[in-house]
N, C-alpha and C positions, 0 to 999 in steps of 0.2 A: 348403664346404671350409675354413671359417674355422678358423685355427690348426691345421689338419691338413695335413701335407706330402702333396701329391698322390701321392708315390711310396711312401707307407706301405703295406706289404703287409697284405692283409686276407683272412681265411679266410671265404668267403661261402657255400659249399655243402658239405654232408657227407651221405653216404648209404651204406647197407649193402645187401647182398643175401645171402640165404641159402636153403638147402634142406636137407632130410634125408629122402631118398627111399629106402626099402628096395628098391624096384624101380629099379635104376639107369637103366633106359630112360626113366623119368619125369623124370630129372634133366638139367639143361643142363650144358654144358661150362664150363670156367673163364673163357673169353673172354666168353661170354654173361653169366656171373655178374658179371664186372667191368663190362661195359657196363650192366647193370641198375643196379649201384651208382652208376655215373657219371650215369645218367639221373635216379636218385633224388637225387643231390647237386645236379644242376642245378635240379630241381623244388624242392629245399629252399632254394635261393638265390632262388627266385621269378623265375628268368630262364632258362627252358629253352634259349634260343638261345645261352647262354654257352658251351656245349660247342663250337660251331662257331667260337668266338672264341679258344680256347686255342691257344697257339703252342708249348707245351712240355708233353710228356706223359711222366711217369716211372712205371715199374712196378717193384715189388719182385719178385725171382725167387722162385718157389715150386717145387713138384714138377713142374709142367708143363715139358715139353721144348720150349720155345719160345725162339727166338733173340731175338725182338723183340716181346714181348707188347704193349708200349705202342703199337706200330704197328698191331696188329690192333684195339686198342681205339680208337685215334685215327681209323682209317678208318671204324669203325662209328658213331662219334658225330659225324662231320662235320668232323673236324680233320685231314684227310689231309695237310696241309702241315706239321704240327707236328713240331718237333724231338723225337726220342725218346731215352729213357734207360732202361737196364736196371740196376737196383741189385741186385747179387748177394748171395747169402747170405754173411754175415760182415761186410757193410757195415751200420752201424746203421740201423734202420728209419726213424729220423727224418731221415736224411741228405737224401732227396728233398725233404721239406718245408722243411728249413733252406736248401737250395740254391735252391729256388723263391722263398722269401722274400727271400733275398739278391739274386737276379737282378732281382726286382721293385723292391727298394729301390734298386738301382744303375741303374735305368732301362734294363736290358738285356732286360726282359720285361714284358708287360702282364698276362698271365693264364696259369695253369698248371693242369694236372690231375695228381694223384698217385693211383695205383690199386694195388691188390694183391688177389690172390685165390687160392683153393685149393679143389680138389674132391677131397680125399683120401678122403672117405667114399664118393663116387661110384665111385672107383677100387676101393676095398675091396669094395663091394657087387658090382661087376662081377666081381672075382676070385672072390668066394664063390659067386655065382650062375652063373658061366660065361658071362655076357652079353658080347658083343663090342660095344664102344663106339667110336664114331667120335670121335677126338680132334682138336682144332684143330692145324693144321700150317702150316709156312712153307717156302718153297722153299729149297734149298741156297744158301748164300751170303748169305742175308739177315742183316743185322746192324743193331743200333741205332746211332743217331748217336753215342751215348756208352754205354760199358759200364763201370760202376764195379765193381771187384773188390777184395777184401780182400787185404792184403799180410801175409805171414808165416804161420807155423803156429800154430794155436790150441792144439794138443796136442804135447808134446815126444816125442822118439823113445823115451825110456825109459818114458813113460806108455803109449805104443802097445805097446811090447814086453811090458808087464805087463798089458795088457788094460784099462787105465784110460782107456777111450775114450768111454764113454757119458756124456752130460751128467748123468744121474741119479746116477752114481757119484761124479763130481767134486763136484757140488753137495752130495751127502750128506756128503762129507768136510768141505766148508766148514761144513755144518750142525753136525756133531759137534765141530769145532774151536770154533765159536761157543758151543756149549753148555758146553764145558769152560772156555773163557775167562771165561764169566759165572758159573761155579760152580753151574750147574743140575744136579740129579740127572737120571738118564736118564728116570725116570718123569715128573718135572715137565716135562722138555723135551718128551717125546712128547705130553703133555697140552697144552702151550702151542702147539705147531705144529698140533695137531688143532683146537684152539679157534680159531686164526687162520683156518684154512681153512673151518671150519664157519661162521664169520661171513661169509666170502666166498660160501659156498653160499646163505646167506640172501639176499644181494644178487642172486644169479643167479635165485632164485625169482621176483623181481619184474621180471626182464629178459625180455621176450618173444623177444629174439633169442638168448638163451642156449641152447646145445645140450644142456646137462647140468644141468637145473634141478631134478631130483628131490631132495627134501629129504634131507639127510644130517646126522646128529648128529656131534658131536666124537668120540664113542665109535666110531661106524662108520668114521670117517676114520682114527682112531688104530690100530684093531686090524686085522691082516691077515685076509682072508676070501676066499671063492671069488670075490666081486665086487670085492675090494679087495686084489689080490695084492701081496705084498711085492716091491719092486724093488731097493732098495739101502738098508740100514739107515741111518736110521730111516724111510725113505720107502716108502709104499705107492702104489698106482695113483692114489688121489685126492689125493695131494700133488703130482701130476705134471701138467704141461701136456697137454691132450688134443688131438692134432692131426688126428684122424680126423673132420674137419669139412668142410663145403662152405660157405665164407664168403668174401665179398668186400667191399671198402670203397673209397670214392673221396672225395677232398677237392679242392675247387676254391679256388684262391687267385688274387687279382688285386690291382692297385694300387687305392688308394682312389679315384683319379681315374677308373679304368676302371669300378669298381663303380658310381660315380655315373652315368657315361655309359650304363651298361647298365640303370640304373633299379633296382638292387638295393636293397631297403629297408634302412635303417640298422639296424633291429632284427635283421637277419640277420648283421651284421658281427661278427666276432670277430678280435681282433688277436694274432698271434704276438708275444710281448714279448721273450723272450730264450731262446736255446738254448745249452746248454753241453755240450761233448763231450770225451771222452778216448778216443783211439785207441791209447794206449800199451798194449802187450801184454806180460804176464808169465805164463808157464806156472804152473799151480797149484802144482806141486812146488817151484817156485823162489820163491814168495811168502814174504816175511819173516814176516808174521803171517797165517796162513791164514784167519782169521775176519774179516779186514778187507778193504775195497775202497777203495783210495786215490782212484780216479776219482770216486766219489761223495763221499768225505770232503773232497776238495779242490773238487769241482765244486759241491756244494750251497751252501756259503757264497758262492761267486762268483755263483751264480744269484740268491740272496737279495739280495746287494749290488747287482747290476745292476738288479734290479726294485724295489729298496728295499722289500722285504717280509721277513717272518719266517715261521716255521712256523705261528704262530697266525693269520696273515693269509690263509693258503691256503683256497680253497674246495674244489671237487671234486678228488679225487686218484685217479689210476690208476697204481699202482706195477707195474712189470713183474714178473710172478708165475709164472715158469716153474717155480720150486720155492720152498718156504718160506725157504730160506737167502737167496735174492735179495731177498725182501720184507723179511726181518728185518734184513739188512745196510742196506737203504735206510732203514728206519724210524729206525735209529740215526744214519745219516749226515745225514738231514734234520731230526733232532730232533723226530720225530713222537710224539705221545702214543700208547702201545701200544693204547689203547682206540679210537683214531680209525679209521674205515673207510679202507681202502687201495684200494678199488675201487668203481667205479660200474657195472661190468658183471657182476661175479661172478668175474673173473679167468680165467686161462688153464686152470684145471682145470675150471671149471663153465660159463663163457660159451663156452669153446672157444679153442684156441690154434693157429690156422692158421699153418703154417710161414712165417716171415718177414713176417707181415702183422698180427699181433695189435695192434700199436701203432696202426695205422690204424683198425682196428675200434673200439678203445676211444676214439679221438679223436672219433669221431662222437658218442658219448654225452657225452663231456666238453664238446664244443662246445654241445650242447643245454643242458647244465647252466650254462655260462657265460651263454648267452642268457637263462636263467631267473634270473640274478643270483648264481649259485653260483661266483664266481670271486675271484681268479685261480685257474685250474685248473693242476694239476701233472701232467705226463705224463712217464714215464721209459721208457727202453729199455736193453736189455742185449744184447750179442752175445757168443757163446762162453760160457765158464765164468766168468761175471762178469768177462770179459776186457776188454770195451769198454763204455763207459757214456755215456748221453745223458740229458739232463733239459731239459724245456721248460715255459714258462709261457704261458698263453693268457688274455686278458682282454677284457672288454667295452669298456674304455677304451683309447685308443691310447697307446703308449709315445712318449717323445720321439723314439726311433729304434729300429728292430729291431736287436737285437744277437746276433751269433753268436760265441760265445767258445770257443776251443779250449784246453783245459788239458792237452793231451797232454804238452807239454814240462815243465810243473810236476809232473805225475805221474811222468814219467821221472826228473826230478831228485830226487824224494822216494823213489824206489824203491831198495831195497837188496836186490837179488836174491840168493838163496842159490845156491851152486854145487851141481851134482849129482855125487854119488859113484857109482861103478860097481862098488863092492866087492861080491862075492858072499858075503863073510863079514865080520861086523862086529858092533858093539854101539853102542847109543845109547838113544834113548827114542822113544815113540810120539808123533808130532806130529799125525796125523789118520788116520782109517781109515773103511772101510765094510765091510759084510758083503754078499755077493752071493748070489743065489738062482737055483735052477732050479725053476720052478713056485712052490710054496710052501715048498720045502725050502732052508734056509740051507746053502750048500756051501763057501764060502771067505771068507777075510778078506783085504782089500787094505789095506796100511799104508804111509803116508808115514813113514819112520823118519828121525830126525835124529841124526847122529853128534855126538860130543863137540866136534868142530871146527866145527860149524854146517852142514856139508854135508848134503844130503838124498839119500835113495834110496827105492826102492819094494821092499817085500818082501811075500810072500803065504804063506798057509797054508790047507790044507783039513782040518786036524786037528779033529775034532768038538768036543773039549773047548775048543779055542781059539775056534772059531766061536761056541760057546755063551757063553763068557765075554765076548766082544766085544759081545754083544747085551744083557747084563744088568749089567755092572759098568763103572765108569769106568776106562778104561785109558790115556787120553791123559795124557802125562807120565810114564808107567810105563816102567821100563827094559826094553829089548828086545835080544835077541841072536839073530842069524840066521846060518844056514849054508845056502847053496844055496836050495832052494825051501821051507825050513821055518824056523820061528823059535820062540823061547821068550820069554815075557813074565814079568817079575819080579813080586814081590808075592804075596799069597795067592791 
């Protein structure tokens, strides 16, 4: 333990479990999948008995209707007396890892297990085949020792009223705003995001755990087709996180002192170095510059400063990849070379994006890369519509001290939210937009319109000529005049 604080948090075990069974009766339930991941993590640590040692078990909430999934996992792995936590949807996926590391560093905890899992594909196949599947359940009144819930509404009332509720629509608006801000043509932009995701597909092809590793070219990703239906311009299916997966992950943390006592080999140790979070929320329509993300722009330099590294010092990287806009905004905030790989898994489109659990899945591979010398590793997380942000570094060498930095206040102080207008008639310019589809047919345009006084509103149109124009010509910044449920756009 020379020169190493015995309370230093160490990530010692990481494991995944997955399945993809066309016959759902061949598939296990989500609790069993998480248990398998936990057992794999313990074996990865070289200390299977460590599971009985954990005193704190946190689970991220997925689709399963379980009040306390961490308790079911804890009971199964021999940690029946563990304190349990349920981290709800809307809480950053890194929060349980950050909290476990903090409690360990503060001598409030010696070892912890963080798990998450999803069996959405099993449920889908049961629905398709008509199979009746037994699902895990808990008695009425069961509750975790702690239940973390997100505060505030991710989507505003006006966004809901106009049907701007699906993540793919909101991210498509961010994407189009970023294209216009950088002066890309529509064709160049579509090519760029397709090439970005084609590179991620290549990574998935080398990942045995990837659920969607079939080779795809940039042309196949860019162009809508029967197997790549359009979702919200400019996004098709394969720009989108794929959540119909059965995947689980588990991570085991303990103090350096406890790791030594359990005989965990030093070559299994990976150190959480620093985590930076922003939980300040601003609705998309209210954001001053729709193509920017202040949480990452403020958080990335703080991360680099705390770890005394720069972009060129980073090893393995896994950027949260729900949609291309999220990846591209992060590349800019972290100062990453556009040619640099942004994933070690294949990302959420090709490795698979289990609801509220992808970050844990990716960390298992990142930890393996750090052990191989490819560190420090960068992991990021997003909640909502680029609403909340988290970024973490993991390294083979211990930090002076683990640091958890909250920049929510700094982000709030730097935010200049726009006011929402409720005028049914008005004029201004197009700030962002997307086109929506039914099947493969483009049916309507949703526009964030900005009035001359800087306020924002939402307008829509289903006029075929308007729908066509918004897919082929740059309209952001163009004058727009609306009345009720229709509008006209200036220019040719």
